[in-house]
N, C-alpha and C positions, 0 to 999 in steps of 0.2 A: 468648382472646376479643378481638375488635377493638373499639377505642374508637369512639364515634359520630363523631369527627372524621375517621375514615378513609373516610367515605362517598364523598368525591371520588375517592380512589384506587381504591376498589372500582368506582366508575362507569367509570373509565378502563379498568380491567382487564377488566371484563365486555364493554365495547365492543370491546376488542382481540380477545376471544374470538370475538365475532360476525364481526369482520373476517377472522379466520383461517378460519372456516367458509365465508364467502363466497369467499375466495381458493381454497379447495379445490373449491367448486362450479364456479368459473371454470376451474380446471385440468381437471376431469372433462369439462366442456363442450367445451373445446378438444380433448381426446382424442377425443371422439365425432365432432367435425368431421374430424379426421385419419383416423379409421376410415372415415367416409363417402367422403372424398376418395380414400383408398386403394382402397376397393371400386369406386368409379367408374372409377378408372384401370385396375384389373384387368379390369373388364368391357369397357372400351373396347379394351384390349389383346387380349382374347380375340375380340372382334368384328372387330377389324382383320385378324386372321389367319384368320377363318372363310372357307371357300371361297365364291367369288361364284357366285350362281345362274346357270344357263345359260352357263357358261364352261368352258374346258378344265380349270380347277382341279377341277371336280366329278369329271371322269374320273380325276384323279390319286388320288382317295380310294378307288379300287378296291384300291390297294396297302395292305398291312397296316401299313407304317411311317406312311403318311399317315393311316390310320384311327386309329392310336395317337396321332398328333399331334392329330387332331380330338377324341379322348377327353380329351386333356390340356387342350385349350381349354375343353371342356364342364366339366371338373372345376374349372378356374380360375374359371368362372362361379359354381359352388357355393362355392368357396373365398371368393370376393368376398362372396357372400351371408352367410357366417358373420361377416365383419367388419361387415356391416350389422346383423346380430343383436347384436353387441357394442355398437354405437352405440345401437341402440334400447333395449337393456336397461340400459345405463349412464344413458341419458337418463331412463327411467321409474323405475328403482330408486334412482338416486342424485341426479341434478340436480333432478328435479321434487320428490322427497320432501324433500330438504334445503332447497330454496327455500321450501317450505311450512313446514318446521320453523323456519327462520330468522325467518319472519314471526311465528310463534307465540312464539318466543324473545324477540323484540324487545318484543312486547306484555307478556309475563311480566316481563321485566326492568324495563320502564317502570312497571308496577304496584308492584313491590317498592320501587323508589327513590321512587316517589310516597308510599307508606306511610311510609317512613323520613323523608322531608322533612316529612310531615304531623306525625309524632310529635315531630320536632325542633322544629317551630314551636309545638306545643302546650306543650312543657315550657318554651320560651322565654317564652310568654305567662304561664304560671303563675309563673315567676321574676319577671317584671315586676310582676305583681299583688302578690307577696310584698314586693318592694322598695317598692312604693307604700304598702302598709299599714304597713310598718315605718317609713317616713319620716313618715307621718301620726301614728302612735303617739308617735314621738319629738317631733314638733312640739307635740302636745297636752300631753304631759308638761311640756314647757318652759313652755307657756302657763299651765298649772295652777300650776306652781311660782312664776311671776311674780305671778299673781293672789293666791296665798297670802301672799307677801311684802308685797304692796301692802296687803292687809287688815290684816296685823299692824302695819304702819307707821301706817295710819290709826287702828287701835284704840289705839295708844300715844300718839297726838297728842291733847292736851287741847283744842286749838283747833278740832278737827274736830267737826262736829255728829254727833249720834247717828244721824241719817238717813244721812249719808254713810258712816259705819262699817258700818251695816246693808247698804247697797248694795254696799260692797266685799266684805263677807262672802258675800253671795249670788253675786257674780261669781266668787269663789274656789271656791264649791261647784260652780257650773256647769262651770268649767274642769276641775275635778277629776273630775266625772262624764264629761266628754268624754274625758279621758285614760283613764278606766276602759273606756269603750266601744271606744276605739282599741286598747287592750291586748287586749280580748277578740277583736276582729276580726283583729288581727295574729296572735294565737295560733291562730285557726281557719284562717287562710290558710296559715300556716306548717305546720300539721299536714297540710293538704291538699297543699301543695307537696311535702313530704317523701314523702307517699304516691305522688304522680305521678312524682316523681323515681325512687323505688324501682322503680315499674312500668316506667319508661322504660329504666333501665339493666339491670334484671334480667329483664324480660319482653318488652317491645315490640322493642327494638333487637336482642336476641339472636335473637328469632324471625325478624325480617327478615333478619339475617345468615345464619341457618340456611337460609332459603329461597333466598337468593342462592347460597349454597354448593351446595345441591342442584341448582339450575338449572345452575350451571357444570359440576358433575360429570356431569349428564345430557348436556350439550353435548359434553364430552370423550368420553363413552362413545359418543355418536351418531357423532362423526367417526371413531372407531375402527371402529365397525360398518360405516360407509360404505366405509372402506378395505378391509375384508374383502370386502364386496360387489363392490368394484372388481376384486379378484383373482378372485372366484368367477365373475363374469360372463365374464371372459376364459377361465377354466379350463373352463367349461361347453362351449365350442365346440371345445376341443382334440380331443376324440374324433372330432368330425365332420370337422375339418380333417385329422385323421389318416386318416380314411376316404377323403377326397379324394386325399391323397397315396398311399394304398394302391392306389386305383383307377388312378392315373397309373402306378405301378409295374406293376400288373397289365396295363395297356394296353401298356406297353413290353415286357413278357414275352410278349405275344401276337404280337409282330412275327415273321413267318415269311419269312426271306430266300428260301427255296426257292419259296414260293408267289409272291412278288413277281417272282422271276426267271422263273417259268413264265408269269405274266401278260404280261411283256415279250415272251417268245418267241411266245406266242399272238397278240399284237398285231402283231408285225412279221415273222413267218415268211412267206416268199415261196412256199413249195411247190416251189421249184426244186431239182434235183439239183446237187451241187457239180460244177464243170467237170471234164471228163476230161483225160487226159494229152495234151500237145501232141505232135503227130507230128514226127518228124525230117525235115527238109528237106535233101535231098542236093544240094549245089551243085557236086559234082565231075562231074556228068553234062554233057557238052557240049550235049546236046539242050536245047530249050526246056523249062524246068521247069514242072510242073503246080502251080498254087498250091493249097495245102492249104485245106480248108474252115475249119480252125481258125486260119489265119495271121492275125496282127494287121496285117500289111502288105497287107491285102486291098483290093479296090476298094469301090465304093459299097455293093454287096450285102454284102460282108464286114463293113463297118462297121455296116450295119443289123443283121446277125446278132450283132455284138458287143453291140449294145444289147438286142435282143429275142430272139435265137436261143436254142435249147435249151441247148447246152453252153457257148457263149460268154457267155451271160447271167450265169453265175456269176462271171465275171471282174470284173463291175462292183459287185455288191452289197456286198462288204466295204468299199467306199469311199463308199457313198451318203451316210452320215451326215456325213462330213467335207465332202463336196461341197455338201451342203445348207447347212451353216453358212457355208462360204466364199461361196456364191452370195448368201446373205442379207446378208452383211457388205460385199460388194464390188459389189452390183448398182447400176448407174447410174440416175439419175432423168431420163428423157427426156420431152420435151414431146409432146402430141398433134399430129396433123397440123394445119397452119394452115388458116384458111378459104380456100375456093377463089376464085381470081380469075375463072375461067370454067369450067374443067373440074370434073368431079365430084370431091368430096373423097374418095370411096372409092378413087379410082385411086391406088395406091401404087406408086412405081417399083421398089421392092425386090422382085425376083422370086427364085425359088429358085436357089441356086447349087450347083454340084457340089462336094462335099467334096474336099479335097486327098488325093492318094495318100499313104499312110503307108509310109515306108521306114525309120523309126528302129527301133533295137533295142527289145526288150520293156521294158527298164528305162527307156529314154527315154520310151516311150509312157505308162508308169505315172506317171512324174514329171510329164509334161504333163497327165495326167488329174487328178492331185492338186493341181496349181497353177492349173488352168483357172479362169476367172472368167466364168460364164455371164452373159449380158446379161439382167438381170431387174429389175423394179421393187421397191419397198419392199413391206411387208406388205399395204398396201391394194391393190396391184396384183394380189396373189395371187387376190383375189376376182374379178378381171376376166379371169382367164385369161392368164397372162404368157407361156405357151409360144408359140413362133412359129407353131405349128399348134394348133388347138383340141383339147382332150383328147377322145378318142373317147367317144361317148355310152355305149357299153357297157363302158367302162373296160378295153378289151382291151389297153391298153398296160401294165397292172399285172400283177404276179405273180398266179398263180391265187388264193392265199389272200387277198391284199389286195383282189383284184378281187371276190371273194365278199363281203367285208366292205363294200366300197363299194356294191355292188348291193343288199345287205340294207339298208344305211342309206338308200339312195335309195327303196327300196320303203316303208320305214317313214315317210320324209318325205312321200311321195305319199299314203299312207294318212291321215296327219295332215291334209294339205291337203284330201283328200276329206271327212274328218269335219268340218273347218272349214266347207267349202262347204255340206255337208248341214245343219249347224247354222244357217247363214245362210239357207238355203232355208226351213227350218222357221220361222225368225223372220219372214221375209217373208210366208210363208203365214199365220201368226198375225196379222200386221199387216193382211193383206188381209181376213181374216175380221172383224177389228175394224172396218175401213172399210165392209165390207158391212153390218154391223149398225148402224153409226153413220156414215152418209154425210157428216155435217157435219164429221167428223174428217179426211176425205181421200177422194180418188178411188181406188177399188179398181183401176181400169184402169191407173192410173199405175204400179202395181207389176208389171204383166204383163211389161213389157220386162226389168226386172231379174230377175224370176223365171225367165224364159226364158234369160237370160244365165248365171245361176247354174247352171241345169240343164245348159246346154251345157258350162260349166266342169267340172261333176262328170263328165260323160261323157268329156270330153277327158282329165281326170286318171285316170279308170278305165282308159282305153285305154293311157295312159302307164304306169300301174302294171302292167297285164297284160304289157306289153312287157318291163319290167324283171324281172318275176317269171319270165318265160320265160327270160331270160338267166341269172337266178339259178339256176333249175332246171338249166339246161345246165351251168353252172359246178359246181354241187354234184354233178351226175352225173359230171363228169370228175375232180373232186378224189379222190385215192386215200384209201382208208380205212386202208391199211397202208403203211409206208415202202417195202416191196419193190415197190409199184406206182409208185413215183416216176419210174422211167425211162420207163414207158409214158405217164405223164402229161406228162412233159417233152417227149416227142415230139409229143404232141397240141398242146401250146402252140406248138411249133415250126411245126406245120402251119397254125395259125390266124393267125399273126402277120405273114407277109410283106405281105399286103394292107394291114394296119394301118400297117406301117412305111412303105410307099410313100405311103399317104395322108397320113401325118404329115409326110413330107418335102416334099409338094407345097405345103402352105400354112404358111409359117413367118413369119407377120406378126403381131406383137402388137397389142393395141388402140391403142397409141401409135405404131405404125409401126416399132418397133425390130426389128432382125433378129438372130437368133441364128445364129452362123456354124457351129459344130461340131455335128454330129448327136449325138455322144456327150453333149455338154453339153445339147443340146435335150431328149434323153430324160430326163436327170436333172431338168431344170426341170419337165417334165410330171409326173413322179412327185412332185416337191416340191409343185407346185400342188395336186395332189389330196390329198397328205398333210395339208396345212394347211387344207383346206376345212372340216374339223370345227371348227377353232379359230375360224373367222370366220363360220360359219353362225349365224343368229339365228332362234329359233323365232317371235318376234313380228315382224310387218312393221314397217319403220320408218315413223314418221308423216310425212305430207306437210308440208313447211315453206314451200311456195309453189308457184307455177306458172312455166312457161317457154314461150316461143314459139320454134319452130325458124326460124332465119334462112336456113339452107341445108339441102339434102337430104343426109343422111348414111346410108350403107349400112354398118351394123354387121355385118361378116361374121365377126368373131371372138367367142369365148366371153367373156361379160361385157359386150359392147357391145349396143346396140339401135339399129335403124334408125329414122330419123325423116324426115318429108317436110316440105319448106319450108312454113311457115305453120301447122304443126300445134301445138296447145297440149297440154302434158303437165304432170304433177305433179312437183315437185322434192322428193326425199326426202333428199338429202345435198349440201351445198355443195361447191364446188371447194376441196380442201384444200391447194392450191398446186401440184398436179401437172398441172393443165390439163383435168381430167375432172370432169363433173358427173353425179351419179347421179339418174336420172329413173324415173318409173313411168307406164305407159300405162293399165294396169288392174291388178287384184289379182295376176294371175299373169304379168305381163310387165313386167319392169323391167331396167335395166342402165345403162351409162355412155355418154355422148356427149361430144364435145369441147366445153369451155366456150365456145370462140369461135364455135361453130355455133348457139348459142341465146342468147336474151335472157331473163334470170331476173328474176322478180318475187317477192321473198320476202314471206311473210306474217308480220309481226312479232308477231301475236297467236296464232300457231299454238301449241297446247299439247299436241297428241297426234296420233295417226294418224287419217286420214280413214276413215270407215266407208262402205263401198260398199254401200248399200241402195237 
């Protein structure tokens, strides 16, 4: 049993216990913050690697390995969610509960020590009363003894009158009575004090100490229970985290390398037969030798066949990928034509040149092909048609299978454009009906011109779609269903290409006036430009960011450029990025690039989005 004088030590100890509890609450709170931060970082990480919409990345997710990676990202999101659950449960089940308990504990502790202090003060008051009555009893006894002695002295003195003696006797009796009263009072107070003291030491203080002890033990039990909860909250999410990890393993096991390889084959197969054997050329004959159809040292027609011909075509495709990479890495950045002094800017001095005769051995020709550096712009130039001759509208420069895919893509794009125009026509029609019913909102006749323009655009797009559908049907009719028909198909492609080759050779001028010297490289650049079209096509039209006024007339004869007349005002949709070209739009279906020096640009600083043509 603790003595009452240990109240101060008990008070310090119980305060230390509350401090320990508050320290544990702070620890759990910081853990919840770490869990939330970790979950946020995991979510941001998963979001960072998600495929971007309307980009080439979405196409990559056809492959099983990419699908598995996407599943991993989604599972990481769920994984992060479980750490948020840990934070939420620790907050509600530990920090909030303990914070409430600490407040209750402080009040309980305060009341116990208040009761202890009160009991201590009561016994101290009782002690003071006892001491006071004791001193009074002692003083009265002394006074009565002195009065008795004075009476006896007076009674023995013969010289003192009888009256004085009587007075001294009465005074002695009074003092004696006072001493008796003090004695009775002291006895009563002493008895009361002894009772209070017994209650204090054997009842009040032990009860208070017992309550304080129980309070402390509850606090200790409570902190232990909270530690168990801390572990349980963590343990509860382990099965779900395990499921997330199991799903990642399952996604990894679903990767099918054969399927991915087949997708690559389907995407890039050309439909050509491998090249046949090269014929022996006999140099021992004194007569003028006949040049073989398959000779690499052929004239211009031979070189054209090397690019597009039936058997010779196969000699190029094994190297296409490498040549693409080299052309991208080594392409120079050339400026657009300068503004004219007097002559028309469309007049470009670079005309077609005849290719050099090839006399090198086969190995030298291959080495030259592998190390060639086609003149080509950076990625942005691909959108503008970087080949020296524009890509044929029917994609006849492509292998049959690739041509079919391009035509199908073009048909799909045109159908989307038709649908967009039809939606716009419907919107204008509805608006016209509103104007008819409520003339104060607008003039219905003001929409007739735009309605006619949209209808004209729809008709134009439908004709364009029919043209591409016809080409698509033609290509699909020619593509072999079986591999044994490959030779016949190859011959067909031979028959349809010479005109295309010649037309490509006539116009070899890029939008910026650059010139591609070698036809073999030129062919490769054309294929490259169409291959990358997918990557740079955007489903949504770019918003207008300002207007521009044409300072000179520019005849845009190449793909990607657009013709303008001096004084014409157009919309700007892309600023000059440093290459000397500005992208403009005349109307919704006619846009392209013009030299920056040919126009005066007025940018709209408040432009926030695309203009709506209604």
